[in-house]
RODO-2510 file (C-alpha; in nm, 4 decimals, decimal comma):
residues 432
     n   res          X          Y          Z
     1     m    14,3796    -6,9452    15,8145
     2     k    14,0948    -7,0590    15,6356
     3     i    14,1994    -7,2983    15,3304
     4     l    13,9468    -7,4655    15,0742
     5     l    14,1224    -7,7647    14,8161
     6     l    13,9753    -7,7819    14,5344
     7     n    13,9374    -8,0997    14,2689
     8     t    14,0697    -8,3683    14,5221
     9     h    13,9617    -8,6900    14,3322
    10     s    13,7923    -8,9166    14,6055
    11     t    13,9826    -9,1510    14,9278
    12     l    13,8358    -9,4741    14,6907
    13     n    14,1874    -9,3529    14,5291
    14     l    14,4994    -9,4181    14,8220
    15     g    14,7191    -9,2190    14,5345
    16     d    14,4955    -8,9002    14,5587
    17     t    14,4148    -8,9755    15,0008
    18     g    14,7839    -9,0004    15,0152
    19     i    14,8835    -8,6898    14,8474
    20     v    14,6067    -8,4913    15,0829
    21     l    14,6824    -8,5936    15,3526
    22     a    15,0778    -8,5187    15,3195
    23     q    14,9227    -8,1555    15,2493
    24     i    14,7292    -8,1358    15,5598
    25     q    15,0677    -8,2569    15,6832
    26     i    15,2593    -7,9514    15,6193
    27     l    14,9734    -7,6728    15,6199
    28     e    14,9004    -7,7731    15,9410
    29     k    15,2750    -7,6756    15,9905
    30     i    15,3406    -7,3551    15,8461
    31     f    14,9295    -7,2270    15,9482
    32     p    14,8514    -7,3543    16,3414
    33     d    14,5949    -7,1803    16,3583
    34     l    14,4095    -7,3630    16,0168
    35     k    14,0572    -7,4562    15,9318
    36     i    14,0523    -7,6614    15,6080
    37     s    13,7736    -7,8035    15,3675
    38     l    13,7946    -7,9486    15,0720
    39     t    13,5695    -8,0924    14,7371
    40     s    13,5087    -8,4548    14,6771
    41     r    13,3834    -8,6445    14,3911
    42     t    13,2443    -8,9103    14,6698
    43     p    13,1648    -8,6482    14,9280
    44     r    12,9621    -8,9048    15,1517
    45     i    13,2504    -9,1855    15,1575
    46     d    13,5135    -8,9144    15,2046
    47     r    13,3450    -8,6881    15,5087
    48     a    13,3136    -9,0779    15,6844
    49     f    13,7374    -9,0775    15,6313
    50     y    13,7910    -8,6745    15,6636
    51     g    13,5658    -8,6040    15,9010
    52     p    13,7005    -8,6925    16,2205
    53     l    14,0264    -8,4884    16,1131
    54     g    13,7773    -8,2140    16,1363
    55     i    13,7979    -8,1271    15,7948
    56     k    13,4574    -8,0071    15,5847
    57     i    13,3782    -8,1723    15,2609
    58     y    13,1804    -8,0523    14,9672
    59     p    13,0483    -8,2092    14,6297
    60     p    13,2024    -8,0685    14,3562
    61     f    13,0064    -7,7589    14,1627
    62     i    12,8901    -7,9989    13,8546
    63     p    12,8965    -8,3025    13,8570
    64     a    13,2102    -8,5525    13,6139
    65     p    13,0142    -8,8902    13,4426
    66     g    13,3429    -9,1530    13,5045
    67     v    13,2401    -9,1187    13,8579
    68     f    12,9164    -9,3083    13,8458
    69     t    12,9407    -9,7478    13,6780
    70     g    12,7020    -9,7652    13,4131
    71     i    12,4334    -9,5929    13,2391
    72     r    12,1224    -9,5292    13,4554
    73     a    12,3829    -9,4247    13,7566
    74     k    12,5582    -9,1547    13,5366
    75     c    12,1885    -9,0186    13,4507
    76     m    12,0855    -9,0360    13,7823
    77     g    12,4317    -8,9292    13,9435
    78     c    12,4730    -8,5955    13,7209
    79     l    12,1089    -8,5066    13,7834
    80     k    12,1409    -8,5393    14,1516
    81     n    12,4477    -8,2921    14,1293
    82     l    12,3218    -8,0354    13,8910
    83     v    12,0083    -7,9897    14,0854
    84     n    12,1798    -7,9925    14,4550
    85     l    12,1321    -7,5828    14,4322
    86     p    12,1548    -7,5830    14,8110
    87     e    12,4880    -7,7194    14,8546
    88     k    12,6488    -7,5181    14,5220
    89     y    12,5833    -7,2137    14,6955
    90     r    12,7087    -7,3643    14,9836
    91     l    13,0493    -7,4051    14,8467
    92     l    12,9987    -7,0743    14,6172
    93     r    13,0253    -6,9497    15,0348
    94     e    13,3010    -7,1824    15,1534
    95     i    13,5334    -7,0056    14,8593
    96     k    13,3669    -6,6589    14,9442
    97     d    13,4982    -6,7168    15,3077
    98     s    13,8571    -6,8860    15,2809
    99     d    14,1559    -6,7091    15,2178
   100     l    14,3592    -6,8861    15,0555
   101     i    14,2177    -7,1317    14,7532
   102     i    14,4633    -7,4883    14,6961
   103     s    14,3639    -7,6686    14,3660
   104     n    14,4530    -7,9697    14,4881
   105     g    14,8548    -8,1451    14,3863
   106     g    14,7894    -8,4405    14,1149
   107     g    14,7862    -8,4883    13,7869
   108     y    14,4493    -8,3877    13,6511
   109     f    14,4809    -8,1000    13,3800
   110     y    14,5044    -8,3348    13,0897
   111     s    14,2545    -8,4233    12,7948
   112     y    14,3000    -8,7011    12,5272
   113     r    13,9167    -8,6275    12,4229
   114     k    14,0227    -8,5049    12,0100
   115     t    13,6915    -8,1982    11,9882
   116     i    13,6627    -8,1162    12,3062
   117     p    13,7716    -8,1584    12,6802
   118     g    13,6014    -8,4335    12,9535
   119     p    13,3891    -8,2823    13,2263
   120     t    13,7067    -8,3843    13,4103
   121     f    13,8887    -8,1450    13,3088
   122     i    13,5848    -7,9174    13,2556
   123     q    13,4828    -7,9377    13,6595
   124     y    13,8620    -7,8820    13,7710
   125     v    13,8573    -7,5627    13,5206
   126     l    13,5445    -7,4266    13,6399
   127     h    13,6513    -7,4774    14,0007
   128     i    13,9439    -7,2125    13,9690
   129     k    13,7486    -6,9929    13,7950
   130     l    13,5153    -6,9399    14,1090
   131     a    13,7617    -6,8939    14,2719
   132     i    13,9106    -6,6372    14,0281
   133     f    13,5914    -6,4660    14,0002
   134     l    13,5001    -6,4106    14,3628
   135     n    13,8428    -6,2649    14,4086
   136     k    14,0266    -6,5220    14,5489
   137     p    14,4581    -6,5971    14,5807
   138     v    14,4884    -6,9500    14,3973
   139     i    14,7962    -7,1454    14,3994
   140     l    14,7961    -7,4653    14,2224
   141     f    15,0184    -7,7211    14,3768
   142     p    15,2410    -7,9561    14,2559
   143     q    15,0551    -8,1178    13,9427
   144     s    15,0985    -8,2353    13,5962
   145     f    15,0037    -8,1088    13,2940
   146     g    14,8892    -8,2515    12,9467
   147     p    14,8950    -8,4376    12,7533
   148     f    14,6942    -8,2621    12,5743
   149     s    14,4709    -8,4365    12,2532
   150     n    14,3183    -8,1237    12,1219
   151     s    14,3119    -7,6659    12,1365
   152     i    14,0066    -7,6379    12,3824
   153     a    14,2032    -7,7677    12,6862
   154     p    14,5111    -7,5998    12,6349
   155     g    14,2802    -7,2245    12,6066
   156     l    14,0992    -7,2659    12,9135
   157     l    14,4217    -7,3675    13,0951
   158     k    14,6152    -7,0340    12,9588
   159     r    14,3179    -6,8486    13,0518
   160     i    14,2771    -6,8920    13,3764
   161     l    14,6525    -6,9207    13,4794
   162     q    14,7229    -6,6979    13,3578
   163     n    14,4938    -6,4498    13,5765
   164     k    14,6518    -6,2366    13,8658
   165     n    14,4673    -6,4553    14,1311
   166     v    14,6396    -6,7205    14,0444
   167     i    14,9391    -6,6362    14,2666
   168     r    15,1550    -6,9253    14,2611
   169     i    15,2130    -7,2539    14,0058
   170     l    15,3988    -7,5639    14,1239
   171     v    15,4682    -7,8839    13,8647
   172     r    15,5864    -8,1969    13,9636
   173     e    15,8244    -8,2697    13,6486
   174     e    16,0309    -8,1480    13,3486
   175     i    15,7879    -8,2264    13,1004
   176     s    15,4813    -8,0283    13,2434
   177     r    15,7056    -7,6883    13,3076
   178     r    15,8563    -7,6840    12,9275
   179     l    15,4257    -7,7527    12,8462
   180     l    15,3552    -7,4507    13,0674
   181     i    15,6748    -7,2248    12,9354
   182     e    15,5625    -7,2887    12,5776
   183     l    15,1534    -7,1747    12,6771
   184     l    15,1408    -6,9149    12,8712
   185     d    15,3094    -6,5548    12,8441
   186     a    15,6452    -6,4373    13,0143
   187     p    15,4320    -6,2816    13,3619
   188     t    15,2678    -6,6108    13,4312
   189     r    15,6083    -6,7846    13,3901
   190     k    15,7679    -6,5554    13,6700
   191     k    15,4792    -6,8370    13,8760
   192     l    15,6489    -7,1574    13,7568
   193     d    15,7898    -7,3681    13,9607
   194     l    15,9352    -7,7047    13,9542
   195     c    15,8018    -7,9228    14,2690
   196     p    15,8377    -8,2710    14,3573
   197     d    15,5578    -8,4932    14,4306
   198     l    15,4225    -8,3965    14,7921
   199     a    15,3284    -8,7600    14,8595
   200     l    15,7126    -8,8254    14,9318
   201     l    15,6380    -8,6120    15,2031
   202     l    15,4732    -8,9660    15,4307
   203     e    15,6235    -9,1407    15,6318
   204     n    15,5809    -9,5647    15,6995
   205     k    15,2778    -9,5916    15,9939
   206     g    15,0639    -9,8247    15,8790
   207     r    14,8392   -10,0778    16,1008
   208     p    15,1283   -10,3363    16,2343
   209     e    14,8756   -10,6260    16,1008
   210     i    14,9418   -10,5116    15,7464
   211     s    15,3042   -10,5803    15,8254
   212     r    15,2467   -10,9163    15,9693
   213     w    15,0614   -11,0806    15,6588
   214     v    15,3064   -11,0232    15,5013
   215     s    15,6245   -11,1114    15,7287
   216     l    15,3925   -11,4284    15,6550
   217     c    15,4897   -11,4766    15,2746
   218     p    15,7591   -11,6771    15,1526
   219     r    16,0592   -11,4530    14,9978
   220     p    16,1494   -11,2605    14,7893
   221     i    15,8056   -11,0849    14,7636
   222     l    15,7572   -10,9044    14,4799
   223     a    15,4116   -10,6346    14,4950
   224     l    15,2714   -10,5927    14,1828
   225     t    14,9984   -10,2522    14,0876
   226     l    14,7850   -10,2722    13,7773
   227     r    14,5556   -10,0773    13,6305
   228     d    14,3115   -10,0767    13,3856
   229     w    14,4458    -9,8930    13,1121
   230     n    14,2388    -9,7859    12,8047
   231     f    14,6091    -9,6763    12,6043
   232     p    14,4520    -9,3348    12,4637
   233     e    14,7583    -9,3099    12,2379
   234     v    14,6088    -9,5980    11,9573
   235     e    14,2782    -9,5909    11,8074
   236     g    13,9579    -9,7945    11,8301
   237     r    13,8597   -10,0219    12,0762
   238     t    13,9859   -10,3313    11,9373
   239     q    14,3728   -10,1900    11,9148
   240     s    14,2280   -10,0486    12,2838
   241     a    14,1407   -10,4302    12,3695
   242     n    14,4732   -10,5643    12,2649
   243     k    14,6764   -10,3566    12,4341
   244     r    14,5492   -10,4317    12,7503
   245     e    14,5714   -10,8417    12,6633
   246     e    14,9710   -10,7526    12,6154
   247     y    15,0004   -10,5380    12,9361
   248     l    14,8541   -10,8140    13,0825
   249     n    15,0019   -11,1505    12,9664
   250     s    15,3329   -10,9626    13,0305
   251     l    15,2747   -10,9583    13,3337
   252     l    15,1579   -11,2875    13,4009
   253     e    15,4805   -11,3649    13,2364
   254     i    15,6676   -11,1798    13,4354
   255     s    15,5217   -11,3020    13,7294
   256     e    15,5325   -11,6524    13,6136
   257     a    15,9631   -11,6322    13,5486
   258     f    16,0015   -11,4375    13,8723
   259     l    15,9067   -11,7202    14,1107
   260     g    16,0641   -11,9500    13,8533
   261     q    16,3670   -11,8066    13,9352
   262     f    16,3562   -11,7294    14,2194
   263     g    16,0840   -11,8716    14,4106
   264     g    15,9290   -11,6138    14,6824
   265     t    15,5756   -11,4480    14,6569
   266     v    15,3772   -11,2325    14,4080
   267     v    15,1641   -10,9945    14,5829
   268     i    14,9095   -10,8212    14,3972
   269     v    14,8160   -10,4946    14,5706
   270     p    14,4564   -10,3102    14,4741
   271     q    14,5633    -9,9670    14,5406
   272     v    14,2354    -9,7766    14,4053
   273     k    13,9120    -9,8736    14,4231
   274     g    13,7598    -9,6625    14,2368
   275     p    13,5480    -9,3836    14,1870
   276     g    13,3962    -9,5780    13,8667
   277     k    13,4796    -9,8785    13,7579
   278     l    13,7961    -9,7975    13,4813
   279     e    13,9729    -9,6197    13,7849
   280     d    13,8392    -9,9357    14,0116
   281     d    14,1554   -10,1494    14,0445
   282     t    13,9769   -10,4415    14,1948
   283     l    13,8077   -10,5565    13,9323
   284     i    14,1696   -10,6176    13,6990
   285     s    14,2920   -10,6760    14,0336
   286     k    14,1106   -10,9879    14,0509
   287     e    14,0709   -11,0629    13,6762
   288     f    14,4974   -11,0841    13,6926
   289     w    14,4643   -11,3552    14,0201
   290     r    14,2545   -11,5682    13,8038
   291     r    14,4064   -11,6210    13,5254
   292     s    14,7562   -11,6422    13,7194
   293     r    14,5883   -12,0346    13,8511
   294     q    14,7032   -12,1735    13,5375
   295     l    15,0738   -12,0828    13,5595
   296     e    15,3110   -12,2863    13,6835
   297     g    15,3272   -12,1508    14,0249
   298     g    15,0628   -11,9728    14,0243
   299     k    14,9510   -12,0707    14,4265
   300     n    15,1951   -11,8366    14,5018
   301     i    15,0663   -11,5437    14,3525
   302     l    14,8527   -11,3802    14,6106
   303     l    14,5935   -11,1182    14,5901
   304     f    14,5596   -10,9053    14,9379
   305     p    14,1864   -10,8476    15,0224
   306     p    14,1298   -10,4869    14,9061
   307     e    13,9191   -10,3982    15,1590
   308     r    14,1990   -10,3824    15,4249
   309     l    14,3751   -10,1407    15,2617
   310     t    14,2517    -9,8579    15,4210
   311     s    14,5087    -9,5617    15,4548
   312     p    14,7906    -9,5067    15,1865
   313     y    14,9933    -9,5595    15,4886
   314     d    14,8550    -9,9709    15,4658
   315     i    15,0339    -9,9461    15,1346
   316     i    15,3277    -9,7963    15,2488
   317     a    15,3703   -10,0687    15,5062
   318     l    15,2786   -10,3623    15,3038
   319     f    15,5540   -10,2408    15,0566
   320     s    15,7888   -10,2094    15,3410
   321     r    15,8109   -10,5960    15,3703
   322     s    15,8316   -10,6801    15,0073
   323     d    16,1861   -10,7034    14,8074
   324     l    16,0444   -10,4584    14,5201
   325     v    15,7506   -10,3138    14,3433
   326     v    15,6686   -10,3521    14,0073
   327     a    15,4389   -10,0540    13,9970
   328     t    15,1152    -9,9351    13,7270
   329     r    15,0417    -9,7097    13,9332
   330     f    15,2441    -9,3563    13,9809
   331     h    15,1336    -9,3304    14,3354
   332     s    15,2427    -9,6955    14,4328
   333     a    15,6165    -9,6440    14,2764
   334     l    15,6339    -9,3304    14,5098
   335     f    15,4866    -9,5247    14,8408
   336     a    15,7709    -9,8009    14,7708
   337     l    16,0102    -9,4630    14,7564
   338     v    15,8880    -9,3486    15,0936
   339     a    15,9342    -9,7668    15,2031
   340     s    16,3086    -9,7202    15,0546
   341     t    16,1936   -10,0101    14,8699
   342     p    16,2939   -10,1294    14,5383
   343     i    16,0695   -10,0366    14,2125
   344     i    16,0418   -10,0958    13,8198
   345     s    15,7797    -9,8350    13,7134
   346     i    15,5679    -9,9154    13,4654
   347     g    15,4634    -9,5462    13,3113
   348     y    15,1632    -9,4420    13,0945
   349     q    15,1498    -9,1195    13,1377
   350     h    15,4323    -8,8519    13,1970
   351     k    15,4393    -8,7782    13,4948
   352     s    15,6072    -9,1007    13,5603
   353     s    15,8204    -9,0687    13,3554
   354     g    15,9250    -8,7241    13,4293
   355     m    15,9361    -8,7789    13,8270
   356     l    16,1555    -9,0689    13,8351
   357     r    16,4415    -8,8643    13,6172
   358     a    16,3231    -8,5781    13,8061
   359     l    16,3710    -8,8479    14,1440
   360     g    16,7490    -9,0227    13,9018
   361     l    16,5651    -9,3105    13,8819
   362     e    16,4613    -9,3036    13,4958
   363     d    16,6995    -9,6592    13,5251
   364     f    16,4123    -9,8403    13,6929
   365     l    16,1202    -9,7273    13,4344
   366     v    16,0363    -9,8767    13,1819
   367     d    15,6863    -9,8061    12,9398
   368     i    15,3668    -9,9849    12,9279
   369     g    15,3250    -9,9780    12,4959
   370     t    15,6848   -10,1391    12,5172
   371     l    15,6502   -10,3689    12,8300
   372     s    15,8310   -10,6944    12,8286
   373     c    15,9221   -10,9843    13,0238
   374     k    16,2949   -10,9668    12,8943
   375     d    16,3716   -10,6401    13,0128
   376     v    16,1955   -10,6323    13,3469
   377     l    16,3528   -10,9258    13,4242
   378     v    16,6695   -10,7758    13,3457
   379     l    16,5378   -10,5441    13,6150
   380     i    16,4886   -10,7670    13,9224
   381     k    16,7956   -10,9420    13,9095
   382     r    16,9747   -10,6402    13,9208
   383     i    16,7727   -10,5210    14,1950
   384     l    16,7656   -10,8737    14,4064
   385     n    17,1345   -10,8680    14,3607
   386     r    17,1994   -10,5158    14,5270
   387     p    16,9365   -10,4889    14,7419
   388     d    17,0896   -10,3025    15,0027
   389     e    17,2885   -10,0530    14,7789
   390     i    16,9217    -9,9696    14,6147
   391     r    16,7378    -9,9215    14,9454
   392     s    17,0217    -9,7078    15,0601
   393     r    17,0475    -9,4638    14,7080
   394     i    16,6624    -9,4679    14,7578
   395     k    16,6464    -9,3527    15,1022
   396     n    16,8743    -9,0499    15,0048
   397     i    16,7254    -8,9913    14,7325
   398     v    16,3898    -8,9218    14,8881
   399     d    16,5350    -8,7866    15,2503
   400     s    16,7322    -8,4879    14,9969
   401     t    16,4138    -8,4103    14,8070
   402     r    16,1794    -8,3289    15,1195
   403     p    16,2854    -8,0052    15,2282
   404     l    16,2871    -7,9089    14,8460
   405     i    15,9488    -8,0143    14,8439
   406     t    15,9387    -7,8198    15,2004
   407     a    16,0576    -7,5487    15,0939
   408     r    15,9291    -7,4632    14,7487
   409     l    15,5590    -7,4922    14,9669
   410     r    15,6778    -7,2895    15,2264
   411     d    15,8267    -7,0166    14,9840
   412     s    15,4910    -7,0538    14,7930
   413     l    15,2311    -6,9652    15,0955
   414     d    15,4893    -6,7580    15,2791
   415     n    15,2744    -6,3789    15,3401
   416     l    14,9142    -6,4615    15,2875
   417     s    14,7681    -6,4556    15,6001
   418     p    14,8065    -6,0458    15,7364
   419     d    14,7861    -6,2799    16,1255
   420     y    15,0555    -6,5398    15,9889
   421     s    15,3343    -6,3116    16,2089
   422     q    15,7041    -6,3479    16,1576
   423     d    15,8179    -6,5329    16,4600
   424     n    15,5602    -6,8333    16,3114
   425     k    15,7618    -6,8172    16,0630
   426     n    16,0787    -6,8463    16,1333
   427     r    15,9992    -7,0999    16,3393
   428     v    15,7936    -7,2862    16,1286
   429     r    16,1732    -7,2869    15,9352
   430     e    16,3291    -7,4081    16,2528
   431     e    16,0437    -7,6983    16,2466
   432     m    16,1433    -7,7860    15,9008
***
């Protein structure tokens, strides 16, 4: 069975990497003779990570400028991709030779632009259109859809999803499902199904040295992830910059209040290192750490070395030794749940709010636009007063969600390969 994963992002984003690893894990269980390839926006970097797993890596068919930092790099990087015709031919050949095309799980089908969709949205849509053109079956693994600030993006999405070659559309949360129900025709709605994020299938198997580093910190330990969000709901750069400042100041106030009331340690965890400046959490994490030096107790705010976080398993191991995680990054919250560690999720898109509600954990969700120290401290006290009860609740939720995910994926993948015998299907069901 040859499967091509389209629209993976980059191993610089450990959230995306977690989704890819979970997909590989379950696909290998279902298809013993599996051969996997994937597209990546950072193919050279990803080949070093996935190459040892026997996975072929292809650059995207068209570039997305956001991968590159600086005008010169954007121009040169995009031009290099556009003129690299041999790689485009190889990708088309890989699509043609594959038995199944899977659109990588994640949250990429949205558009905040007021007039036309951005190049990233176009890139992802075009990949699926190429698979349809070459008459390949396409499944969209658990995705988030929207929001859309223009009419072109949902129109393009509607055209590809309603094609007969798209045989299954898995959505991560109810908000996305409702959006697609309103967008799509009746026959296409039958392709829809809810399936939680695949990162919940991961396990806690990070390197021991990660756990040892955290274990040396004074307790309680609050792990914190940040991201440089641009607050697209506000107008103008000035207002966006003001909202960013409010966000940072709120997290600084929360960290100072936590250390003042409970002692312990705040550990800043840069989950994403690119691609592109806007996606690089190390920049805002270092900025936050420098500003925290002025706080009362600031010496107990530590920045975990970004270069030491090389896989999602490292972050899960780090969170497993923490007492709670305040997570702006969506997958930081999910990695913490895998580690059975209590979370406070700072939601910036409906993928955050939708997934927390689907898991019955919406009481630990706060909105990035209205983030306040007072509200978060209430949740921190609640967690630290009842840690064992909340950890047990989280473990039960994750344990009950995993069989649901595997069942949804198994149902979507059944009967795709003519060589996939009934005996194999029965064996996989027993293993799952």
